[in-house]
N, CA, C and O atoms as a Maestro MAE file, in Angstrom:
{
 s_m_m2io_version
 :::
 2.0.0
}

f_m_ct {
 s_m_title
 :::
 protein
 m_atom[344] {
  # First column is atom index #
  i_m_mmod_type
  r_m_x_coord
  r_m_y_coord
  r_m_z_coord
  i_m_residue_number
  s_m_chain_name
  s_m_pdb_residue_name
  s_m_pdb_atom_name
  i_m_atomic_number
  :::
  1 25 144.710 79.848 133.691 1 A "MET " " N  " 7
  2 3 143.882 80.950 134.139 1 A "MET " " CA " 6
  3 2 143.463 81.776 132.922 1 A "MET " " C  " 6
  4 15 144.291 82.018 132.044 1 A "MET " " O  " 8
  5 25 142.183 82.222 132.842 2 A "PRO " " N  " 7
  6 3 141.737 83.005 131.682 2 A "PRO " " CA " 6
  7 2 142.420 84.363 131.611 2 A "PRO " " C  " 6
  8 15 142.784 84.951 132.629 2 A "PRO " " O  " 8
  9 25 142.583 84.836 130.409 3 A "ASP " " N  " 7
  10 3 143.172 86.146 130.184 3 A "ASP " " CA " 6
  11 2 142.046 87.173 130.127 3 A "ASP " " C  " 6
  12 15 141.362 87.296 129.111 3 A "ASP " " O  " 8
  13 25 141.862 87.891 131.195 4 A "PHE " " N  " 7
  14 3 140.752 88.832 131.290 4 A "PHE " " CA " 6
  15 2 140.957 90.076 130.433 4 A "PHE " " C  " 6
  16 15 140.021 90.854 130.247 4 A "PHE " " O  " 8
  17 25 142.155 90.277 129.911 5 A "ASP " " N  " 7
  18 3 142.394 91.428 129.036 5 A "ASP " " CA " 6
  19 2 141.691 91.267 127.694 5 A "ASP " " C  " 6
  20 15 141.505 92.251 126.978 5 A "ASP " " O  " 8
  21 25 141.292 90.029 127.335 6 A "ASP " " N  " 7
  22 3 140.616 89.788 126.071 6 A "ASP " " CA " 6
  23 2 139.110 89.980 126.156 6 A "ASP " " C  " 6
  24 15 138.425 89.923 125.134 6 A "ASP " " O  " 8
  25 25 138.585 90.206 127.346 7 A "ARG " " N  " 7
  26 3 137.143 90.417 127.494 7 A "ARG " " CA " 6
  27 2 136.745 91.727 126.824 7 A "ARG " " C  " 6
  28 15 137.520 92.683 126.810 7 A "ARG " " O  " 8
  29 25 135.523 91.769 126.265 8 A "PRO " " N  " 7
  30 3 135.067 93.038 125.703 8 A "PRO " " CA " 6
  31 2 134.991 94.101 126.794 8 A "PRO " " C  " 6
  32 15 134.554 93.831 127.913 8 A "PRO " " O  " 8
  33 25 135.411 95.275 126.460 9 A "LYS " " N  " 7
  34 3 135.330 96.384 127.406 9 A "LYS " " CA " 6
  35 2 134.006 97.093 127.206 9 A "LYS " " C  " 6
  36 15 133.400 96.993 126.138 9 A "LYS " " O  " 8
  37 25 133.560 97.797 128.206 10 A "ASN " " N  " 7
  38 3 132.286 98.512 128.112 10 A "ASN " " CA " 6
  39 2 132.272 99.435 126.904 10 A "ASN " " C  " 6
  40 15 131.234 99.608 126.266 10 A "ASN " " O  " 8
  41 25 133.417 100.029 126.588 11 A "SER " " N  " 7
  42 3 133.486 100.940 125.447 11 A "SER " " CA " 6
  43 2 133.340 100.195 124.116 11 A "SER " " C  " 6
  44 15 133.066 100.811 123.086 11 A "SER " " O  " 8
  45 25 133.524 98.863 124.138 12 A "ASP " " N  " 7
  46 3 133.384 98.055 122.932 12 A "ASP " " CA " 6
  47 2 131.941 97.620 122.693 12 A "ASP " " C  " 6
  48 15 131.597 97.193 121.591 12 A "ASP " " O  " 8
  49 25 131.107 97.724 123.706 13 A "ALA " " N  " 7
  50 3 129.736 97.229 123.622 13 A "ALA " " CA " 6
  51 2 128.855 98.189 122.825 13 A "ALA " " C  " 6
  52 15 129.055 99.403 122.823 13 A "ALA " " O  " 8
  53 25 127.884 97.601 122.157 14 A "LEU " " N  " 7
  54 3 126.883 98.411 121.467 14 A "LEU " " CA " 6
  55 2 125.703 98.622 122.403 14 A "LEU " " C  " 6
  56 15 125.334 97.743 123.181 14 A "LEU " " O  " 8
  57 25 125.148 99.761 122.311 15 A "ASP " " N  " 7
  58 3 124.008 100.131 123.122 15 A "ASP " " CA " 6
  59 2 122.753 100.040 122.245 15 A "ASP " " C  " 6
  60 15 122.847 100.077 121.018 15 A "ASP " " O  " 8
  61 25 121.623 99.926 122.854 16 A "LEU " " N  " 7
  62 3 120.366 99.817 122.119 16 A "LEU " " CA " 6
  63 2 120.161 101.014 121.190 16 A "LEU " " C  " 6
  64 15 119.617 100.858 120.097 16 A "LEU " " O  " 8
  65 25 120.583 102.182 121.603 17 A "GLU " " N  " 7
  66 3 120.433 103.383 120.772 17 A "GLU " " CA " 6
  67 2 121.246 103.270 119.483 17 A "GLU " " C  " 6
  68 15 120.816 103.763 118.440 17 A "GLU " " O  " 8
  69 25 122.406 102.631 119.540 18 A "HIS " " N  " 7
  70 3 123.206 102.416 118.331 18 A "HIS " " CA " 6
  71 2 122.420 101.566 117.337 18 A "HIS " " C  " 6
  72 15 122.359 101.880 116.148 18 A "HIS " " O  " 8
  73 25 121.826 100.496 117.835 19 A "LEU " " N  " 7
  74 3 121.087 99.581 116.963 19 A "LEU " " CA " 6
  75 2 119.804 100.212 116.441 19 A "LEU " " C  " 6
  76 15 119.424 99.983 115.293 19 A "LEU " " O  " 8
  77 25 119.133 101.006 117.274 20 A "ARG " " N  " 7
  78 3 117.925 101.713 116.810 20 A "ARG " " CA " 6
  79 2 118.265 102.678 115.680 20 A "ARG " " C  " 6
  80 15 117.519 102.795 114.709 20 A "ARG " " O  " 8
  81 25 119.388 103.361 115.814 21 A "ALA " " N  " 7
  82 3 119.807 104.295 114.762 21 A "ALA " " CA " 6
  83 2 120.108 103.535 113.472 21 A "ALA " " C  " 6
  84 15 119.723 103.971 112.387 21 A "ALA " " O  " 8
  85 25 120.788 102.413 113.589 22 A "PHE " " N  " 7
  86 3 121.106 101.601 112.415 22 A "PHE " " CA " 6
  87 2 119.827 101.170 111.700 22 A "PHE " " C  " 6
  88 15 119.715 101.328 110.485 22 A "PHE " " O  " 8
  89 25 118.872 100.631 112.437 23 A "ILE " " N  " 7
  90 3 117.618 100.160 111.839 23 A "ILE " " CA " 6
  91 2 116.831 101.327 111.242 23 A "ILE " " C  " 6
  92 15 116.237 101.189 110.173 23 A "ILE " " O  " 8
  93 25 116.821 102.460 111.916 24 A "ALA " " N  " 7
  94 3 116.096 103.625 111.389 24 A "ALA " " CA " 6
  95 2 116.695 104.082 110.060 24 A "ALA " " C  " 6
  96 15 115.955 104.415 109.134 24 A "ALA " " O  " 8
  97 25 118.020 104.100 109.953 25 A "VAL " " N  " 7
  98 3 118.659 104.495 108.693 25 A "VAL " " CA " 6
  99 2 118.329 103.471 107.605 25 A "VAL " " C  " 6
  100 15 118.067 103.841 106.461 25 A "VAL " " O  " 8
  101 25 118.343 102.193 107.960 26 A "VAL " " N  " 7
  102 3 117.991 101.154 106.986 26 A "VAL " " CA " 6
  103 2 116.557 101.368 106.494 26 A "VAL " " C  " 6
  104 15 116.305 101.328 105.290 26 A "VAL " " O  " 8
  105 25 115.634 101.591 107.401 27 A "GLU " " N  " 7
  106 3 114.224 101.727 107.029 27 A "GLU " " CA " 6
  107 2 113.923 103.012 106.269 27 A "GLU " " C  " 6
  108 15 113.108 103.019 105.347 27 A "GLU " " O  " 8
  109 25 114.586 104.100 106.660 28 A "LEU " " N  " 7
  110 3 114.261 105.408 106.091 28 A "LEU " " CA " 6
  111 2 115.221 105.851 104.988 28 A "LEU " " C  " 6
  112 15 114.915 106.768 104.226 28 A "LEU " " O  " 8
  113 25 116.376 105.202 104.904 29 A "GLY " " N  " 7
  114 3 117.340 105.531 103.858 29 A "GLY " " CA " 6
  115 2 118.069 106.838 104.042 29 A "GLY " " C  " 6
  116 15 118.697 107.339 103.110 29 A "GLY " " O  " 8
  117 25 117.993 107.399 105.242 30 A "SER " " N  " 7
  118 3 118.598 108.711 105.468 30 A "SER " " CA " 6
  119 2 118.897 108.905 106.951 30 A "SER " " C  " 6
  120 15 118.077 108.586 107.812 30 A "SER " " O  " 8
  121 25 120.086 109.434 107.234 31 A "GLN " " N  " 7
  122 3 120.428 109.740 108.621 31 A "GLN " " CA " 6
  123 2 119.595 110.904 109.152 31 A "GLN " " C  " 6
  124 15 119.243 110.931 110.331 31 A "GLN " " O  " 8
  125 25 119.283 111.855 108.294 32 A "VAL " " N  " 7
  126 3 118.456 113.001 108.713 32 A "VAL " " CA " 6
  127 2 117.065 112.523 109.120 32 A "VAL " " C  " 6
  128 15 116.558 112.896 110.178 32 A "VAL " " O  " 8
  129 25 116.446 111.688 108.267 33 A "LYS " " N  " 7
  130 3 115.116 111.163 108.584 33 A "LYS " " CA " 6
  131 2 115.161 110.276 109.825 33 A "LYS " " C  " 6
  132 15 114.248 110.310 110.650 33 A "LYS " " O  " 8
  133 25 116.217 109.489 109.956 34 A "ALA " " N  " 7
  134 3 116.366 108.636 111.135 34 A "ALA " " CA " 6
  135 2 116.466 109.499 112.395 34 A "ALA " " C  " 6
  136 15 115.866 109.182 113.422 34 A "ALA " " O  " 8
  137 25 117.222 110.582 112.306 35 A "GLY " " N  " 7
  138 3 117.346 111.486 113.449 35 A "GLY " " CA " 6
  139 2 116.009 112.074 113.853 35 A "GLY " " C  " 6
  140 15 115.708 112.193 115.041 35 A "GLY " " O  " 8
  141 25 115.206 112.441 112.865 36 A "LYS " " N  " 7
  142 3 113.874 112.985 113.167 36 A "LYS " " CA " 6
  143 2 113.010 111.943 113.856 36 A "LYS " " C  " 6
  144 15 112.321 112.242 114.830 36 A "LYS " " O  " 8
  145 25 113.050 110.700 113.339 37 A "ARG " " N  " 7
  146 3 112.261 109.630 113.969 37 A "ARG " " CA " 6
  147 2 112.702 109.400 115.412 37 A "ARG " " C  " 6
  148 15 111.877 109.214 116.306 37 A "ARG " " O  " 8
  149 25 114.010 109.415 115.620 38 A "LEU " " N  " 7
  150 3 114.565 109.114 116.941 38 A "LEU " " CA " 6
  151 2 114.661 110.343 117.844 38 A "LEU " " C  " 6
  152 15 115.007 110.247 119.021 38 A "LEU " " O  " 8
  153 25 114.343 111.504 117.257 39 A "ARG " " N  " 7
  154 3 114.395 112.779 117.989 39 A "ARG " " CA " 6
  155 2 115.799 113.111 118.494 39 A "ARG " " C  " 6
  156 15 116.002 113.543 119.629 39 A "ARG " " O  " 8
  157 25 116.752 112.886 117.592 40 A "VAL " " N  " 7
  158 3 118.141 113.272 117.840 40 A "VAL " " CA " 6
  159 2 118.671 113.926 116.576 40 A "VAL " " C  " 6
  160 15 118.052 113.831 115.516 40 A "VAL " " O  " 8
  161 25 119.785 114.574 116.681 41 A "GLY " " N  " 7
  162 3 120.385 115.210 115.517 41 A "GLY " " CA " 6
  163 2 121.034 114.212 114.576 41 A "GLY " " C  " 6
  164 15 121.336 113.084 114.965 41 A "GLY " " O  " 8
  165 25 121.246 114.630 113.343 42 A "GLN " " N  " 7
  166 3 121.895 113.792 112.340 42 A "GLN " " CA " 6
  167 2 123.304 113.413 112.785 42 A "GLN " " C  " 6
  168 15 123.770 112.310 112.499 42 A "GLN " " O  " 8
  169 25 123.983 114.318 113.479 43 A "GLY " " N  " 7
  170 3 125.333 114.034 113.968 43 A "GLY " " CA " 6
  171 2 125.346 112.871 114.952 43 A "GLY " " C  " 6
  172 15 126.264 112.051 114.940 43 A "GLY " " O  " 8
  173 25 124.337 112.804 115.795 44 A "THR " " N  " 7
  174 3 124.228 111.697 116.746 44 A "THR " " CA " 6
  175 2 123.997 110.392 116.001 44 A "THR " " C  " 6
  176 15 124.616 109.375 116.315 44 A "THR " " O  " 8
  177 25 123.107 110.420 115.015 45 A "VAL " " N  " 7
  178 3 122.851 109.218 114.210 45 A "VAL " " CA " 6
  179 2 124.148 108.793 113.518 45 A "VAL " " C  " 6
  180 15 124.479 107.607 113.503 45 A "VAL " " O  " 8
  181 25 124.867 109.728 112.959 46 A "SER " " N  " 7
  182 3 126.119 109.427 112.273 46 A "SER " " CA " 6
  183 2 127.118 108.771 113.223 46 A "SER " " C  " 6
  184 15 127.764 107.790 112.855 46 A "SER " " O  " 8
  185 25 127.250 109.295 114.431 47 A "ARG " " N  " 7
  186 3 128.160 108.693 115.415 47 A "ARG " " CA " 6
  187 2 127.714 107.283 115.787 47 A "ARG " " C  " 6
  188 15 128.546 106.389 115.947 47 A "ARG " " O  " 8
  189 25 126.405 107.080 115.925 48 A "HIS " " N  " 7
  190 3 125.892 105.740 116.242 48 A "HIS " " CA " 6
  191 2 126.203 104.766 115.109 48 A "HIS " " C  " 6
  192 15 126.616 103.633 115.359 48 A "HIS " " O  " 8
  193 25 126.007 105.201 113.870 49 A "ILE " " N  " 7
  194 3 126.291 104.337 112.722 49 A "ILE " " CA " 6
  195 2 127.786 104.030 112.664 49 A "ILE " " C  " 6
  196 15 128.175 102.889 112.414 49 A "ILE " " O  " 8
  197 25 128.621 105.036 112.893 50 A "ASP " " N  " 7
  198 3 130.068 104.813 112.919 50 A "ASP " " CA " 6
  199 2 130.431 103.763 113.966 50 A "ASP " " C  " 6
  200 15 131.278 102.903 113.723 50 A "ASP " " O  " 8
  201 25 129.789 103.839 115.127 51 A "ARG " " N  " 7
  202 3 130.082 102.886 116.222 51 A "ARG " " CA " 6
  203 2 129.656 101.471 115.842 51 A "ARG " " C  " 6
  204 15 130.376 100.511 116.117 51 A "ARG " " O  " 8
  205 25 128.481 101.336 115.207 52 A "VAL " " N  " 7
  206 3 128.014 100.016 114.777 52 A "VAL " " CA " 6
  207 2 128.981 99.455 113.733 52 A "VAL " " C  " 6
  208 15 129.347 98.281 113.796 52 A "VAL " " O  " 8
  209 25 129.396 100.286 112.776 53 A "GLU " " N  " 7
  210 3 130.341 99.827 111.751 53 A "GLU " " CA " 6
  211 2 131.679 99.439 112.372 53 A "GLU " " C  " 6
  212 15 132.284 98.441 111.981 53 A "GLU " " O  " 8
  213 25 132.133 100.219 113.323 54 A "GLU " " N  " 7
  214 3 133.391 99.908 114.017 54 A "GLU " " CA " 6
  215 2 133.263 98.566 114.754 54 A "GLU " " C  " 6
  216 15 134.180 97.745 114.723 54 A "GLU " " O  " 8
  217 25 132.142 98.357 115.400 55 A "HIS " " N  " 7
  218 3 131.916 97.125 116.156 55 A "HIS " " CA " 6
  219 2 131.966 95.897 115.245 55 A "HIS " " C  " 6
  220 15 132.550 94.873 115.601 55 A "HIS " " O  " 8
  221 25 131.351 96.009 114.071 56 A "PHE " " N  " 7
  222 3 131.299 94.869 113.157 56 A "PHE " " CA " 6
  223 2 132.471 94.832 112.179 56 A "PHE " " C  " 6
  224 15 132.560 93.922 111.355 56 A "PHE " " O  " 8
  225 25 133.363 95.806 112.264 57 A "GLY " " N  " 7
  226 3 134.615 95.744 111.529 57 A "GLY " " CA " 6
  227 2 134.568 96.092 110.062 57 A "GLY " " C  " 6
  228 15 135.527 95.815 109.341 57 A "GLY " " O  " 8
  229 25 133.495 96.686 109.593 58 A "ALA " " N  " 7
  230 3 133.442 97.042 108.171 58 A "ALA " " CA " 6
  231 2 132.269 97.962 107.916 58 A "ALA " " C  " 6
  232 15 131.367 98.103 108.741 58 A "ALA " " O  " 8
  233 25 132.305 98.590 106.735 59 A "GLY " " N  " 7
  234 3 131.187 99.427 106.332 59 A "GLY " " CA " 6
  235 2 129.934 98.581 106.156 59 A "GLY " " C  " 6
  236 15 129.984 97.502 105.567 59 A "GLY " " O  " 8
  237 25 128.831 99.065 106.658 60 A "LEU " " N  " 7
  238 3 127.569 98.334 106.563 60 A "LEU " " CA " 6
  239 2 126.697 98.868 105.442 60 A "LEU " " C  " 6
  240 15 125.696 98.254 105.073 60 A "LEU " " O  " 8
  241 25 127.086 100.023 104.900 61 A "PHE " " N  " 7
  242 3 126.341 100.635 103.800 61 A "PHE " " CA " 6
  243 2 127.260 100.756 102.594 61 A "PHE " " C  " 6
  244 15 128.461 100.981 102.738 61 A "PHE " " O  " 8
  245 25 126.689 100.607 101.407 62 A "GLU " " N  " 7
  246 3 127.470 100.781 100.192 62 A "GLU " " CA " 6
  247 2 127.800 102.259 100.031 62 A "GLU " " C  " 6
  248 15 126.948 103.122 100.245 62 A "GLU " " O  " 8
  249 25 129.007 102.534 99.662 63 A "SER " " N  " 7
  250 3 129.432 103.911 99.513 63 A "SER " " CA " 6
  251 2 128.699 104.581 98.345 63 A "SER " " C  " 6
  252 15 128.584 104.017 97.257 63 A "SER " " O  " 8
  253 25 128.215 105.779 98.598 64 A "GLY " " N  " 7
  254 3 127.531 106.546 97.564 64 A "GLY " " CA " 6
  255 2 126.109 106.116 97.271 64 A "GLY " " C  " 6
  256 15 125.482 106.664 96.365 64 A "GLY " " O  " 8
  257 25 125.577 105.149 98.010 65 A "ARG " " N  " 7
  258 3 124.214 104.670 97.773 65 A "ARG " " CA " 6
  259 2 123.414 104.874 99.048 65 A "ARG " " C  " 6
  260 15 123.551 104.104 99.999 65 A "ARG " " O  " 8
  261 25 122.587 105.897 99.073 66 A "ARG " " N  " 7
  262 3 121.838 106.280 100.274 66 A "ARG " " CA " 6
  263 2 121.072 105.106 100.876 66 A "ARG " " C  " 6
  264 15 120.142 104.574 100.269 66 A "ARG " " O  " 8
  265 25 121.478 104.716 102.074 67 A "GLY " " N  " 7
  266 3 120.757 103.708 102.810 67 A "GLY " " CA " 6
  267 2 120.861 102.296 102.261 67 A "GLY " " C  " 6
  268 15 120.214 101.388 102.782 67 A "GLY " " O  " 8
  269 25 121.663 102.088 101.218 68 A "LYS " " N  " 7
  270 3 121.795 100.762 100.605 68 A "LYS " " CA " 6
  271 2 122.817 99.952 101.400 68 A "LYS " " C  " 6
  272 15 123.979 100.341 101.518 68 A "LYS " " O  " 8
  273 25 122.362 98.816 101.944 69 A "LEU " " N  " 7
  274 3 123.224 97.994 102.777 69 A "LEU " " CA " 6
  275 2 124.230 97.189 101.954 69 A "LEU " " C  " 6
  276 15 123.937 96.739 100.846 69 A "LEU " " O  " 8
  277 25 125.412 97.023 102.523 70 A "SER " " N  " 7
  278 3 126.397 96.101 101.961 70 A "SER " " CA " 6
  279 2 125.965 94.689 102.347 70 A "SER " " C  " 6
  280 15 125.008 94.519 103.102 70 A "SER " " O  " 8
  281 25 126.652 93.689 101.843 71 A "SER " " N  " 7
  282 3 126.301 92.312 102.208 71 A "SER " " CA " 6
  283 2 126.468 92.099 103.711 71 A "SER " " C  " 6
  284 15 125.644 91.425 104.329 71 A "SER " " O  " 8
  285 25 127.509 92.654 104.304 72 A "ARG " " N  " 7
  286 3 127.698 92.557 105.753 72 A "ARG " " CA " 6
  287 2 126.578 93.300 106.474 72 A "ARG " " C  " 6
  288 15 126.085 92.835 107.502 72 A "ARG " " O  " 8
  289 25 126.180 94.439 105.947 73 A "GLY " " N  " 7
  290 3 125.092 95.214 106.538 73 A "GLY " " CA " 6
  291 2 123.786 94.442 106.563 73 A "GLY " " C  " 6
  292 15 123.029 94.529 107.530 73 A "GLY " " O  " 8
  293 25 123.515 93.682 105.499 74 A "ARG " " N  " 7
  294 3 122.290 92.867 105.459 74 A "ARG " " CA " 6
  295 2 122.314 91.786 106.534 74 A "ARG " " C  " 6
  296 15 121.287 91.489 107.144 74 A "ARG " " O  " 8
  297 25 123.476 91.204 106.761 75 A "ILE " " N  " 7
  298 3 123.614 90.187 107.805 75 A "ILE " " CA " 6
  299 2 123.377 90.811 109.182 75 A "ILE " " C  " 6
  300 15 122.674 90.244 110.019 75 A "ILE " " O  " 8
  301 25 123.971 91.980 109.403 76 A "VAL " " N  " 7
  302 3 123.794 92.668 110.681 76 A "VAL " " CA " 6
  303 2 122.322 93.042 110.869 76 A "VAL " " C  " 6
  304 15 121.767 92.852 111.951 76 A "VAL " " O  " 8
  305 25 121.691 93.572 109.819 77 A "GLU " " N  " 7
  306 3 120.271 93.937 109.921 77 A "GLU " " CA " 6
  307 2 119.431 92.714 110.294 77 A "GLU " " C  " 6
  308 15 118.597 92.781 111.198 77 A "GLU " " O  " 8
  309 25 119.650 91.620 109.608 78 A "GLU " " N  " 7
  310 3 118.890 90.403 109.882 78 A "GLU " " CA " 6
  311 2 119.077 89.955 111.333 78 A "GLU " " C  " 6
  312 15 118.117 89.561 111.996 78 A "GLU " " O  " 8
  313 25 120.298 90.017 111.811 79 A "SER " " N  " 7
  314 3 120.595 89.607 113.185 79 A "SER " " CA " 6
  315 2 119.927 90.525 114.201 79 A "SER " " C  " 6
  316 15 119.366 90.055 115.191 79 A "SER " " O  " 8
  317 25 119.986 91.832 113.960 80 A "VAL " " N  " 7
  318 3 119.374 92.791 114.876 80 A "VAL " " CA " 6
  319 2 117.864 92.585 114.907 80 A "VAL " " C  " 6
  320 15 117.257 92.588 115.979 80 A "VAL " " O  " 8
  321 25 117.266 92.410 113.757 81 A "ARG " " N  " 7
  322 3 115.817 92.191 113.723 81 A "ARG " " CA " 6
  323 2 115.426 90.878 114.396 81 A "ARG " " C  " 6
  324 15 114.392 90.807 115.060 81 A "ARG " " O  " 8
  325 25 116.234 89.854 114.232 82 A "GLU " " N  " 7
  326 3 115.961 88.565 114.876 82 A "GLU " " CA " 6
  327 2 116.008 88.704 116.391 82 A "GLU " " C  " 6
  328 15 115.160 88.156 117.096 82 A "GLU " " O  " 8
  329 25 116.991 89.429 116.888 83 A "ILE " " N  " 7
  330 3 117.127 89.644 118.320 83 A "ILE " " CA " 6
  331 2 115.944 90.427 118.862 83 A "ILE " " C  " 6
  332 15 115.447 90.134 119.949 83 A "ILE " " O  " 8
  333 25 115.485 91.437 118.094 84 A "SER " " N  " 7
  334 3 114.393 92.288 118.580 84 A "SER " " CA " 6
  335 2 113.057 91.559 118.601 84 A "SER " " C  " 6
  336 15 112.138 91.982 119.303 84 A "SER " " O  " 8
  337 25 112.931 90.476 117.850 85 A "VAL " " N  " 7
  338 3 111.681 89.699 117.830 85 A "VAL " " CA " 6
  339 2 111.594 88.782 119.034 85 A "VAL " " C  " 6
  340 15 110.499 88.459 119.494 85 A "VAL " " O  " 8
  341 25 112.736 88.361 119.546 86 A "ARG " " N  " 7
  342 3 112.766 87.418 120.675 86 A "ARG " " CA " 6
  343 2 112.236 88.002 121.931 86 A "ARG " " C  " 6
  344 15 112.200 87.326 122.959 86 A "ARG " " O  " 8
  :::
 }
 m_bond[343] {
  # First column is bond index #
  i_m_from
  i_m_to
  i_m_order
  :::
  1 1 2 1
  2 2 3 1
  3 3 4 2
  4 3 5 1
  5 5 6 1
  6 6 7 1
  7 7 8 2
  8 7 9 1
  9 9 10 1
  10 10 11 1
  11 11 12 2
  12 11 13 1
  13 13 14 1
  14 14 15 1
  15 15 16 2
  16 15 17 1
  17 17 18 1
  18 18 19 1
  19 19 20 2
  20 19 21 1
  21 21 22 1
  22 22 23 1
  23 23 24 2
  24 23 25 1
  25 25 26 1
  26 26 27 1
  27 27 28 2
  28 27 29 1
  29 29 30 1
  30 30 31 1
  31 31 32 2
  32 31 33 1
  33 33 34 1
  34 34 35 1
  35 35 36 2
  36 35 37 1
  37 37 38 1
  38 38 39 1
  39 39 40 2
  40 39 41 1
  41 41 42 1
  42 42 43 1
  43 43 44 2
  44 43 45 1
  45 45 46 1
  46 46 47 1
  47 47 48 2
  48 47 49 1
  49 49 50 1
  50 50 51 1
  51 51 52 2
  52 51 53 1
  53 53 54 1
  54 54 55 1
  55 55 56 2
  56 55 57 1
  57 57 58 1
  58 58 59 1
  59 59 60 2
  60 59 61 1
  61 61 62 1
  62 62 63 1
  63 63 64 2
  64 63 65 1
  65 65 66 1
  66 66 67 1
  67 67 68 2
  68 67 69 1
  69 69 70 1
  70 70 71 1
  71 71 72 2
  72 71 73 1
  73 73 74 1
  74 74 75 1
  75 75 76 2
  76 75 77 1
  77 77 78 1
  78 78 79 1
  79 79 80 2
  80 79 81 1
  81 81 82 1
  82 82 83 1
  83 83 84 2
  84 83 85 1
  85 85 86 1
  86 86 87 1
  87 87 88 2
  88 87 89 1
  89 89 90 1
  90 90 91 1
  91 91 92 2
  92 91 93 1
  93 93 94 1
  94 94 95 1
  95 95 96 2
  96 95 97 1
  97 97 98 1
  98 98 99 1
  99 99 100 2
  100 99 101 1
  101 101 102 1
  102 102 103 1
  103 103 104 2
  104 103 105 1
  105 105 106 1
  106 106 107 1
  107 107 108 2
  108 107 109 1
  109 109 110 1
  110 110 111 1
  111 111 112 2
  112 111 113 1
  113 113 114 1
  114 114 115 1
  115 115 116 2
  116 115 117 1
  117 117 118 1
  118 118 119 1
  119 119 120 2
  120 119 121 1
  121 121 122 1
  122 122 123 1
  123 123 124 2
  124 123 125 1
  125 125 126 1
  126 126 127 1
  127 127 128 2
  128 127 129 1
  129 129 130 1
  130 130 131 1
  131 131 132 2
  132 131 133 1
  133 133 134 1
  134 134 135 1
  135 135 136 2
  136 135 137 1
  137 137 138 1
  138 138 139 1
  139 139 140 2
  140 139 141 1
  141 141 142 1
  142 142 143 1
  143 143 144 2
  144 143 145 1
  145 145 146 1
  146 146 147 1
  147 147 148 2
  148 147 149 1
  149 149 150 1
  150 150 151 1
  151 151 152 2
  152 151 153 1
  153 153 154 1
  154 154 155 1
  155 155 156 2
  156 155 157 1
  157 157 158 1
  158 158 159 1
  159 159 160 2
  160 159 161 1
  161 161 162 1
  162 162 163 1
  163 163 164 2
  164 163 165 1
  165 165 166 1
  166 166 167 1
  167 167 168 2
  168 167 169 1
  169 169 170 1
  170 170 171 1
  171 171 172 2
  172 171 173 1
  173 173 174 1
  174 174 175 1
  175 175 176 2
  176 175 177 1
  177 177 178 1
  178 178 179 1
  179 179 180 2
  180 179 181 1
  181 181 182 1
  182 182 183 1
  183 183 184 2
  184 183 185 1
  185 185 186 1
  186 186 187 1
  187 187 188 2
  188 187 189 1
  189 189 190 1
  190 190 191 1
  191 191 192 2
  192 191 193 1
  193 193 194 1
  194 194 195 1
  195 195 196 2
  196 195 197 1
  197 197 198 1
  198 198 199 1
  199 199 200 2
  200 199 201 1
  201 201 202 1
  202 202 203 1
  203 203 204 2
  204 203 205 1
  205 205 206 1
  206 206 207 1
  207 207 208 2
  208 207 209 1
  209 209 210 1
  210 210 211 1
  211 211 212 2
  212 211 213 1
  213 213 214 1
  214 214 215 1
  215 215 216 2
  216 215 217 1
  217 217 218 1
  218 218 219 1
  219 219 220 2
  220 219 221 1
  221 221 222 1
  222 222 223 1
  223 223 224 2
  224 223 225 1
  225 225 226 1
  226 226 227 1
  227 227 228 2
  228 227 229 1
  229 229 230 1
  230 230 231 1
  231 231 232 2
  232 231 233 1
  233 233 234 1
  234 234 235 1
  235 235 236 2
  236 235 237 1
  237 237 238 1
  238 238 239 1
  239 239 240 2
  240 239 241 1
  241 241 242 1
  242 242 243 1
  243 243 244 2
  244 243 245 1
  245 245 246 1
  246 246 247 1
  247 247 248 2
  248 247 249 1
  249 249 250 1
  250 250 251 1
  251 251 252 2
  252 251 253 1
  253 253 254 1
  254 254 255 1
  255 255 256 2
  256 255 257 1
  257 257 258 1
  258 258 259 1
  259 259 260 2
  260 259 261 1
  261 261 262 1
  262 262 263 1
  263 263 264 2
  264 263 265 1
  265 265 266 1
  266 266 267 1
  267 267 268 2
  268 267 269 1
  269 269 270 1
  270 270 271 1
  271 271 272 2
  272 271 273 1
  273 273 274 1
  274 274 275 1
  275 275 276 2
  276 275 277 1
  277 277 278 1
  278 278 279 1
  279 279 280 2
  280 279 281 1
  281 281 282 1
  282 282 283 1
  283 283 284 2
  284 283 285 1
  285 285 286 1
  286 286 287 1
  287 287 288 2
  288 287 289 1
  289 289 290 1
  290 290 291 1
  291 291 292 2
  292 291 293 1
  293 293 294 1
  294 294 295 1
  295 295 296 2
  296 295 297 1
  297 297 298 1
  298 298 299 1
  299 299 300 2
  300 299 301 1
  301 301 302 1
  302 302 303 1
  303 303 304 2
  304 303 305 1
  305 305 306 1
  306 306 307 1
  307 307 308 2
  308 307 309 1
  309 309 310 1
  310 310 311 1
  311 311 312 2
  312 311 313 1
  313 313 314 1
  314 314 315 1
  315 315 316 2
  316 315 317 1
  317 317 318 1
  318 318 319 1
  319 319 320 2
  320 319 321 1
  321 321 322 1
  322 322 323 1
  323 323 324 2
  324 323 325 1
  325 325 326 1
  326 326 327 1
  327 327 328 2
  328 327 329 1
  329 329 330 1
  330 330 331 1
  331 331 332 2
  332 331 333 1
  333 333 334 1
  334 334 335 1
  335 335 336 2
  336 335 337 1
  337 337 338 1
  338 338 339 1
  339 339 340 2
  340 339 341 1
  341 341 342 1
  342 342 343 1
  343 343 344 2
  :::
 }
}
């Protein structure tokens, strides 16, 4: 019998808003600018980015480099963009 405790929980899922915030920060290089584009506060963008990083298990941006993606971040960006084209 399958172990249903291993299924992703709703709290583990990423929402479209999380991914939009991630892409906006990548494109604009700033959480403040991303917030303006998305019409939300910088704090909301920051929480969304934290959630995306938590979901993928690592930092997606290089520390101290505004909007500069880590190697894992580039993979995530490519995947998100591929999904959005479909």
